VEXBANU-781624 format. One record per residue: residue number from 1; residue in one letter; y, z, x of N, C-alpha, C in turn. Coordinates in nm, 3 decimals. Layout:
! residues N
NUM:A:Y:Z:X:Y:Z:X:Y:Z:X;
...
This chain:
! residues 200
1:M:-3.330:-1.904:-1.763:-3.248:-1.796:-1.822:-3.192:-1.708:-1.710;
2:A:-3.064:-1.675:-1.717:-3.001:-1.594:-1.611:-3.058:-1.454:-1.609;
3:E:-3.067:-1.399:-1.489:-3.119:-1.263:-1.474:-3.018:-1.162:-1.529;
4:P:-3.063:-1.060:-1.604:-2.969:-0.962:-1.660:-2.889:-0.891:-1.551;
5:V:-2.764:-0.863:-1.583:-2.677:-0.791:-1.489:-2.710:-0.643:-1.497;
6:R:-2.727:-0.581:-1.379:-2.758:-0.438:-1.376:-2.697:-0.376:-1.250;
7:A:-2.643:-0.257:-1.266:-2.586:-0.185:-1.152:-2.698:-0.145:-1.056;
8:R:-2.667:-0.147:-0.928:-2.765:-0.104:-0.829:-2.790:0.047:-0.842;
9:R:-2.886:0.095:-0.770:-2.919:0.237:-0.774:-2.803:0.319:-0.715;
10:L:-2.767:0.427:-0.782:-2.656:0.510:-0.736:-2.702:0.604:-0.625;
11:T:-2.612:0.625:-0.529:-2.637:0.731:-0.432:-2.609:0.865:-0.499;
12:E:-2.652:0.974:-0.436:-2.626:1.106:-0.494:-2.476:1.132:-0.507;
13:E:-2.401:1.093:-0.405:-2.255:1.115:-0.408:-2.191:1.034:-0.520;
14:E:-2.232:0.907:-0.537:-2.176:0.823:-0.643:-2.209:0.880:-0.781;
15:G:-2.334:0.922:-0.799:-2.374:0.978:-0.926:-2.295:1.103:-0.961;
16:R:-2.274:1.188:-0.861:-2.199:1.312:-0.881:-2.053:1.280:-0.915;
17:R:-1.994:1.185:-0.844:-1.854:1.151:-0.867:-1.834:1.089:-1.005;
18:L:-1.924:1.000:-1.045:-1.913:0.936:-1.176:-1.929:1.037:-1.289;
19:Q:-2.020:1.131:-1.272:-2.038:1.235:-1.373:-1.912:1.321:-1.387;
20:Q:-1.849:1.352:-1.275:-1.725:1.431:-1.280:-1.615:1.355:-1.354;
21:I:-1.607:1.226:-1.329:-1.504:1.144:-1.396:-1.526:1.145:-1.547;
22:V:-1.649:1.127:-1.589:-1.680:1.122:-1.732:-1.656:1.257:-1.798;
23:R:-1.695:1.365:-1.730:-1.680:1.499:-1.789:-1.535:1.544:-1.798;
24:R:-1.456:1.510:-1.698:-1.320:1.563:-1.691:-1.214:1.472:-1.751;
25:G:-1.245:1.344:-1.762:-1.144:1.249:-1.807:-1.139:1.231:-1.957;
26:K:-1.038:1.156:-2.002:-1.025:1.122:-2.143:-1.111:0.999:-2.171;
27:H:-1.184:1.005:-2.282:-1.283:0.901:-2.311:-1.221:0.762:-2.318;
28:E:-1.094:0.754:-2.366:-1.033:0.622:-2.384:-0.976:0.566:-2.254;
29:S:-0.974:0.644:-2.146:-0.915:0.596:-2.022:-1.002:0.488:-1.959;
30:I:-0.935:0.396:-1.889:-1.006:0.285:-1.826:-1.104:0.336:-1.722;
31:R:-1.063:0.435:-1.645:-1.148:0.489:-1.538:-1.275:0.551:-1.594;
32:V:-1.263:0.628:-1.703:-1.380:0.692:-1.763:-1.474:0.588:-1.822;
33:R:-1.418:0.492:-1.891:-1.503:0.388:-1.950:-1.575:0.308:-1.842;
34:G:-1.507:0.280:-1.732:-1.573:0.210:-1.622:-1.688:0.290:-1.564;
35:A:-1.666:0.422:-1.548:-1.772:0.508:-1.496:-1.891:0.511:-1.592;
36:M:-1.864:0.514:-1.722:-1.970:0.513:-1.821:-2.050:0.383:-1.815;
37:M:-1.982:0.272:-1.794:-2.050:0.142:-1.783:-2.148:0.141:-1.666;
38:V:-2.100:0.189:-1.551:-2.183:0.187:-1.430:-2.303:0.281:-1.445;
39:M:-2.278:0.401:-1.495:-2.387:0.498:-1.511:-2.492:0.447:-1.610;
40:A:-2.447:0.391:-1.722:-2.541:0.341:-1.822:-2.622:0.224:-1.767;
41:S:-2.556:0.136:-1.694:-2.627:0.022:-1.637:-2.730:0.065:-1.533;
42:A:-2.689:0.159:-1.446:-2.783:0.209:-1.344:-2.904:0.276:-1.408;
43:A:-2.886:0.330:-1.529:-2.997:0.395:-1.600:-3.084:0.295:-1.675;
44:G:-3.046:0.166:-1.670:-3.128:0.063:-1.732:-3.080:0.015:-1.867;
45:T:-2.964:0.061:-1.914:-2.911:0.018:-2.044:-2.860:-0.126:-2.033;
46:P:-2.901:-0.215:-2.123:-2.855:-0.355:-2.114:-2.707:-0.368:-2.147;
47:V:-2.647:-0.477:-2.100:-2.503:-0.499:-2.116:-2.458:-0.495:-2.262;
48:P:-2.525:-0.561:-2.356:-2.477:-0.555:-2.495:-2.468:-0.412:-2.550;
49:A:-2.565:-0.329:-2.515:-2.563:-0.190:-2.562:-2.450:-0.112:-2.498;
50:I:-2.423:-0.138:-2.369:-2.312:-0.070:-2.301:-2.180:-0.111:-2.365;
51:A:-2.166:-0.240:-2.394:-2.042:-0.289:-2.456:-2.016:-0.218:-2.589;
52:R:-2.121:-0.198:-2.668:-2.104:-0.126:-2.795:-2.070:0.020:-2.770;
53:L:-2.130:0.079:-2.667:-2.107:0.221:-2.637:-1.962:0.250:-2.603;
54:V:-1.902:0.163:-2.522:-1.766:0.189:-2.474:-1.660:0.103:-2.545;
55:A:-1.705:0.028:-2.647:-1.613:-0.058:-2.724:-1.540:-0.156:-2.633;
56:A:-1.618:-0.230:-2.555:-1.560:-0.326:-2.462:-1.629:-0.461:-2.479;
57:D:-1.568:-0.563:-2.427:-1.626:-0.696:-2.427:-1.741:-0.701:-2.327;
58:E:-1.846:-0.777:-2.358:-1.962:-0.785:-2.268:-1.924:-0.842:-2.132;
59:D:-1.833:-0.939:-2.129:-1.790:-0.996:-2.000:-1.719:-0.890:-1.916;
60:T:-1.642:-0.802:-1.980:-1.576:-0.694:-1.907:-1.679:-0.602:-1.844;
61:V:-1.783:-0.568:-1.920:-1.889:-0.482:-1.867:-1.955:-0.549:-1.747;
62:R:-1.983:-0.676:-1.756:-2.046:-0.748:-1.644:-1.955:-0.748:-1.522;
63:D:-1.824:-0.770:-1.544:-1.729:-0.771:-1.431:-1.725:-0.636:-1.361;
64:V:-1.725:-0.527:-1.439:-1.724:-0.394:-1.379:-1.850:-0.369:-1.298;
65:I:-1.963:-0.409:-1.352:-2.091:-0.389:-1.282:-2.096:-0.472:-1.154;
66:H:-2.053:-0.598:-1.163:-2.051:-0.683:-1.043:-1.961:-0.622:-0.935;
67:A:-1.843:-0.574:-0.977:-1.750:-0.515:-0.881:-1.813:-0.392:-0.815;
68:F:-1.880:-0.310:-0.894:-1.945:-0.191:-0.837:-2.054:-0.231:-0.738;
69:N:-2.133:-0.329:-0.773:-2.242:-0.372:-0.684:-2.189:-0.428:-0.553;
70:E:-2.069:-0.489:-0.558:-2.013:-0.551:-0.437:-1.939:-0.452:-0.349;
71:V:-1.856:-0.368:-0.409:-1.769:-0.282:-0.327:-1.786:-0.134:-0.356;
72:G:-1.871:-0.097:-0.452:-1.890:0.044:-0.485:-1.778:0.096:-0.572;
73:W:-1.784:0.225:-0.602:-1.680:0.288:-0.684:-1.566:0.333:-0.594;
74:P:-1.440:0.311:-0.638:-1.327:0.355:-0.555:-1.338:0.503:-0.518;
75:R:-1.310:0.534:-0.393:-1.329:0.671:-0.345:-1.229:0.769:-0.405;
76:C:-1.114:0.721:-0.447:-1.017:0.812:-0.508:-0.928:0.733:-0.602;
77:P:-0.866:0.797:-0.699:-0.772:0.728:-0.787:-0.655:0.674:-0.706;
78:L:-0.590:0.572:-0.761:-0.477:0.511:-0.693:-0.368:0.614:-0.666;
79:A:-0.342:0.701:-0.763:-0.236:0.803:-0.745:-0.267:0.891:-0.625;
80:E:-0.392:0.925:-0.607:-0.430:1.008:-0.492:-0.411:0.932:-0.362;
81:A:-0.445:0.803:-0.362:-0.429:0.722:-0.241:-0.282:0.705:-0.204;
82:L:-0.192:0.712:-0.303:-0.050:0.692:-0.278:0.025:0.822:-0.250;
83:T:-0.047:0.934:-0.252:0.017:1.064:-0.234:0.024:1.102:-0.087;
84:D:0.142:1.137:-0.042:0.160:1.184:0.096:0.088:1.318:0.112;
85:P:-0.009:1.327:0.205:-0.086:1.451:0.218:-0.003:1.570:0.266;
86:I:0.111:1.544:0.327:0.194:1.653:0.379:0.294:1.701:0.274;
87:T:0.367:1.605:0.214:0.472:1.643:0.119:0.423:1.650:-0.025;
88:G:0.312:1.583:-0.053:0.264:1.577:-0.191:0.338:1.476:-0.277;
89:Q:0.430:1.402:-0.218:0.507:1.303:-0.292:0.424:1.179:-0.316;
90:I:0.433:1.125:-0.438:0.364:1.000:-0.471:0.458:0.884:-0.443;
91:H:0.415:0.791:-0.357:0.493:0.671:-0.329:0.458:0.569:-0.437;
92:R:0.538:0.568:-0.542:0.504:0.493:-0.662:0.520:0.342:-0.644;
93:I:0.439:0.268:-0.717:0.440:0.122:-0.714:0.529:0.071:-0.826;
94:K:0.619:-0.021:-0.795:0.705:-0.081:-0.896:0.629:-0.194:-0.965;
95:L:0.607:-0.178:-1.094:0.537:-0.277:-1.175:0.641:-0.352:-1.258;
96:V:0.669:-0.477:-1.219:0.775:-0.555:-1.282:0.715:-0.650:-1.385;
97:T:0.765:-0.643:-1.509:0.719:-0.734:-1.614:0.840:-0.791:-1.687;
98:D:0.814:-0.892:-1.768:0.920:-0.941:-1.856:0.918:-0.860:-1.986;
99:N:0.984:-0.910:-2.088:0.994:-0.837:-2.215:0.902:-0.895:-2.321;
100:G:0.794:-0.956:-2.279:0.699:-1.012:-2.373:0.632:-0.904:-2.457;
101:P:0.576:-0.943:-2.571:0.514:-0.844:-2.662:0.401:-0.765:-2.598;
102:A:0.331:-0.824:-2.502:0.220:-0.752:-2.437:0.269:-0.629:-2.362;
103:F:0.397:-0.633:-2.317:0.451:-0.522:-2.238:0.542:-0.430:-2.320;
104:K:0.551:-0.456:-2.450:0.632:-0.372:-2.538:0.547:-0.303:-2.645;
105:C:0.417:-0.329:-2.643:0.330:-0.272:-2.746:0.297:-0.126:-2.713;
106:A:0.245:-0.055:-2.813:0.214:0.087:-2.799:0.104:0.110:-2.697;
107:A:0.006:0.020:-2.692:-0.106:0.037:-2.599:-0.058:0.033:-2.454;
108:F:0.034:-0.059:-2.423:0.086:-0.067:-2.287:0.172:0.055:-2.255;
109:A:0.248:0.103:-2.353:0.330:0.223:-2.333:0.242:0.343:-2.302;
110:R:0.129:0.355:-2.371:0.037:0.466:-2.344:-0.023:0.452:-2.204;
111:F:-0.055:0.329:-2.167:-0.112:0.305:-2.033:-0.015:0.348:-1.924;
112:I:0.110:0.306:-1.936:0.211:0.340:-1.835:0.238:0.490:-1.833;
113:A:0.243:0.552:-1.951:0.271:0.695:-1.958:0.165:0.778:-1.888;
114:G:0.042:0.726:-1.884:-0.066:0.800:-1.820:-0.087:0.766:-1.674;
115:R:-0.005:0.676:-1.619:-0.022:0.635:-1.480:0.103:0.671:-1.402;
116:T:0.102:0.791:-1.344:0.221:0.840:-1.272:0.246:0.762:-1.143;
117:E:0.149:0.682:-1.100:0.169:0.608:-0.976:0.252:0.480:-0.995;
118:F:0.283:0.445:-1.121:0.359:0.324:-1.150:0.501:0.357:-1.198;
119:V:0.595:0.275:-1.156:0.729:0.275:-1.215:0.742:0.140:-1.286;
120:H:0.753:0.143:-1.418:0.761:0.018:-1.493:0.905:-0.030:-1.500;
121:I:0.927:-0.153:-1.453:1.060:-0.213:-1.455:1.052:-0.343:-1.533;
122:R:1.133:-0.353:-1.638:1.141:-0.478:-1.714:1.258:-0.561:-1.664;
123:T:1.239:-0.692:-1.660:1.352:-0.778:-1.631:1.449:-0.773:-1.749;
124:R:1.578:-0.796:-1.722:1.677:-0.793:-1.829:1.652:-0.905:-1.930;
125:R:1.680:-0.876:-2.055:1.666:-0.979:-2.157:1.768:-1.090:-2.134;
126:R:1.725:-1.209:-2.164:1.812:-1.326:-2.147:1.865:-1.336:-2.004;
127:S:1.776:-1.314:-1.910:1.815:-1.323:-1.768:1.717:-1.417:-1.697;
128:P:1.737:-1.547:-1.711:1.642:-1.642:-1.650:1.631:-1.628:-1.500;
129:G:1.734:-1.576:-1.436:1.726:-1.557:-1.291:1.618:-1.457:-1.253;
130:Q:1.617:-1.343:-1.324:1.515:-1.243:-1.294:1.376:-1.291:-1.333;
131:N:1.364:-1.349:-1.453:1.234:-1.401:-1.494:1.187:-1.512:-1.401;
132:G:1.282:-1.590:-1.355:1.247:-1.700:-1.266:1.184:-1.653:-1.137;
133:V:1.231:-1.540:-1.085:1.173:-1.485:-0.962:1.026:-1.453:-0.983;
134:R:0.995:-1.386:-1.098:0.856:-1.350:-1.126:0.772:-1.475:-1.148;
135:E:0.825:-1.571:-1.225:0.749:-1.691:-1.255:0.725:-1.775:-1.130;
136:R:0.826:-1.777:-1.041:0.808:-1.854:-0.918:0.703:-1.789:-0.828;
137:A:0.704:-1.656:-0.823:0.603:-1.586:-0.742:0.464:-1.612:-0.797;
138:F:0.450:-1.608:-0.930:0.320:-1.633:-0.991:0.278:-1.778:-0.968;
139:G:0.376:-1.871:-0.977:0.345:-2.011:-0.951:0.299:-2.034:-0.808;
140:S:0.365:-1.966:-0.713:0.323:-1.978:-0.573:0.181:-1.928:-0.555;
141:L:0.150:-1.815:-0.617:0.015:-1.759:-0.607:-0.089:-1.855:-0.660;
142:T:-0.064:-1.912:-0.778:-0.165:-1.998:-0.840:-0.177:-2.133:-0.771;
143:Y:-0.062:-2.200:-0.748:-0.068:-2.337:-0.698:-0.092:-2.344:-0.547;
144:E:-0.040:-2.249:-0.472:-0.056:-2.254:-0.326:-0.188:-2.191:-0.280;
145:H:-0.247:-2.108:-0.365:-0.365:-2.034:-0.318:-0.485:-2.041:-0.414;
146:L:-0.468:-1.988:-0.535:-0.583:-1.972:-0.624:-0.645:-2.104:-0.666;
147:Y:-0.562:-2.205:-0.698:-0.615:-2.331:-0.746:-0.690:-2.409:-0.637;
148:R:-0.677:-2.369:-0.514:-0.747:-2.436:-0.404:-0.886:-2.377:-0.379;
149:L:-0.920:-2.272:-0.453:-1.045:-2.200:-0.428:-1.137:-2.209:-0.548;
150:E:-1.263:-2.183:-0.525:-1.358:-2.166:-0.634:-1.378:-2.015:-0.651;
151:I:-1.331:-1.962:-0.761:-1.337:-1.818:-0.787:-1.432:-1.794:-0.903;
152:D:-1.536:-1.716:-0.878:-1.643:-1.700:-0.976:-1.624:-1.582:-1.071;
153:D:-1.551:-1.479:-1.027:-1.543:-1.360:-1.111:-1.412:-1.285:-1.084;
154:L:-1.389:-1.180:-1.162:-1.264:-1.104:-1.149:-1.250:-1.032:-1.015;
155:P:-1.357:-0.972:-0.960:-1.342:-0.909:-0.828:-1.296:-1.008:-0.721;
156:A:-1.351:-1.131:-0.726:-1.309:-1.233:-0.629:-1.163:-1.272:-0.652;
157:L:-1.123:-1.281:-0.778:-0.983:-1.312:-0.810:-0.890:-1.205:-0.755;
158:A:-0.927:-1.079:-0.772:-0.844:-0.969:-0.723:-0.832:-0.973:-0.571;
159:R:-0.943:-1.002:-0.503:-0.941:-1.009:-0.355:-0.850:-1.122:-0.308;
160:E:-0.859:-1.238:-0.372:-0.778:-1.352:-0.328:-0.631:-1.331:-0.359;
161:A:-0.601:-1.269:-0.473:-0.461:-1.240:-0.505:-0.402:-1.144:-0.403;
162:E:-0.479:-1.043:-0.364:-0.431:-0.948:-0.263:-0.415:-1.015:-0.127;
163:A:-0.508:-1.106:-0.093:-0.498:-1.177:0.036:-0.370:-1.260:0.040;
164:Y:-0.338:-1.327:-0.071:-0.216:-1.407:-0.074:-0.092:-1.319:-0.069;
165:R:-0.098:-1.204:-0.136:0.016:-1.112:-0.133:0.047:-1.068:0.010;
166:Q:-0.057:-1.041:0.087:-0.038:-1.002:0.226:0.023:-1.117:0.307;
167:I:-0.027:-1.238:0.285:0.027:-1.354:0.356:0.174:-1.375:0.318;
168:F:0.202:-1.370:0.187:0.337:-1.397:0.136:0.438:-1.296:0.188;
169:N:0.401:-1.170:0.191:0.496:-1.063:0.226:0.501:-1.028:0.374;
170:H:0.390:-1.044:0.445:0.381:-0.992:0.581:0.367:-1.100:0.690;
171:I:0.326:-1.220:0.653:0.295:-1.320:0.755:0.388:-1.441:0.748;
172:R:0.410:-1.491:0.628:0.480:-1.618:0.611:0.632:-1.600:0.613;
173:P:0.705:-1.670:0.702:0.852:-1.667:0.699:0.903:-1.744:0.576;
174:H:1.019:-1.702:0.524:1.077:-1.766:0.406:1.215:-1.819:0.438;
175:Q:1.235:-1.946:0.409:1.362:-2.011:0.439:1.479:-1.946:0.364;
176:T:1.455:-1.904:0.239:1.563:-1.849:0.157:1.616:-1.716:0.209;
177:V:1.542:-1.650:0.296:1.590:-1.524:0.354:1.605:-1.537:0.506;
178:G:1.650:-1.655:0.546:1.684:-1.676:0.686:1.565:-1.681:0.781;
179:G:1.450:-1.724:0.730:1.333:-1.733:0.816:1.264:-1.601:0.840;
180:H:1.305:-1.499:0.768:1.240:-1.367:0.781:1.123:-1.356:0.684;
181:R:1.046:-1.252:0.704:0.937:-1.220:0.611:0.989:-1.115:0.512;
182:P:0.940:-1.118:0.388:0.988:-1.020:0.289:0.977:-0.876:0.335;
183:I:0.872:-0.841:0.407:0.857:-0.702:0.451:0.969:-0.664:0.547;
184:E:1.018:-0.761:0.624:1.127:-0.733:0.717:1.258:-0.709:0.640;
185:I:1.280:-0.786:0.533:1.399:-0.767:0.449:1.391:-0.633:0.378;
186:Y:1.272:-0.597:0.333:1.254:-0.470:0.262:1.287:-0.353:0.354;
187:R:1.243:-0.362:0.479:1.267:-0.253:0.574:1.409:-0.253:0.628;
188:N:1.470:-0.371:0.632:1.606:-0.381:0.686:1.685:-0.480:0.600;
189:P:1.742:-0.435:0.487:1.813:-0.525:0.395:1.926:-0.602:0.461;
190:G:1.981:-0.548:0.569:2.090:-0.617:0.637:2.052:-0.751:0.694;
191:L:1.922:-0.779:0.707:1.876:-0.908:0.757:1.891:-1.019:0.655;
192:H:1.906:-0.982:0.527:1.916:-1.084:0.422:2.045:-1.163:0.441;
193:P:2.038:-1.296:0.444:2.159:-1.376:0.470:2.273:-1.347:0.374;
194:Q:2.245:-1.333:0.245:2.351:-1.307:0.148:2.414:-1.171:0.170;
195:L:2.332:-1.072:0.202:2.386:-0.938:0.224:2.468:-0.933:0.353;
196:S:2.420:-1.001:0.457:2.494:-0.998:0.584:2.627:-1.071:0.572;
197:D:2.630:-1.183:0.493:2.755:-1.256:0.471:2.853:-1.170:0.392;
198:H:2.798:-1.097:0.292:2.883:-1.013:0.209:2.944:-0.898:0.290;
199:N:2.863:-0.839:0.379:2.911:-0.727:0.460:3.012:-0.770:0.565;
200:S:2.999:-0.892:0.612:3.092:-0.939:0.712:3.221:-0.989:0.646;
């Protein structure tokens, strides 16, 4: 029989931070529910009871606990990490999706409305070119990287997806953009072959 999943012992700083998150946040927020999962597990509450407490799937509770045991609790919210300490400006992340029902439902709208660090961009309807870019990127991620690995849990999946993103954008040259890396095109759009031909 597999050993029950349980969060490791919290440090004083972690315990204090998690308590602040639970006290100050909205109960339905992902961050608050995650903090509740970790605190309850560290106190000895079994996974099924935690799942009922926060209205989550048991596998989700296990994934959160495993992630905490491996890397700890994030030191600050994403919005704080993206905020320029001098100007106070948030360098927002562009979250690109298609027009599928998962991204048009009320739950997703509430999620986006509460996350000021994201700019939600939908591809145009009936625009296979735009959708194709997203699908090709996802296909590259899965077939060139993820399917070659043995991935046991969600934290490992997140790490490998981020590793491939770094390779794809910062290391690997791309023939379609003249042998440049995407980060180079982003910083200097004039390097893009189509743009340079158009300007000339």
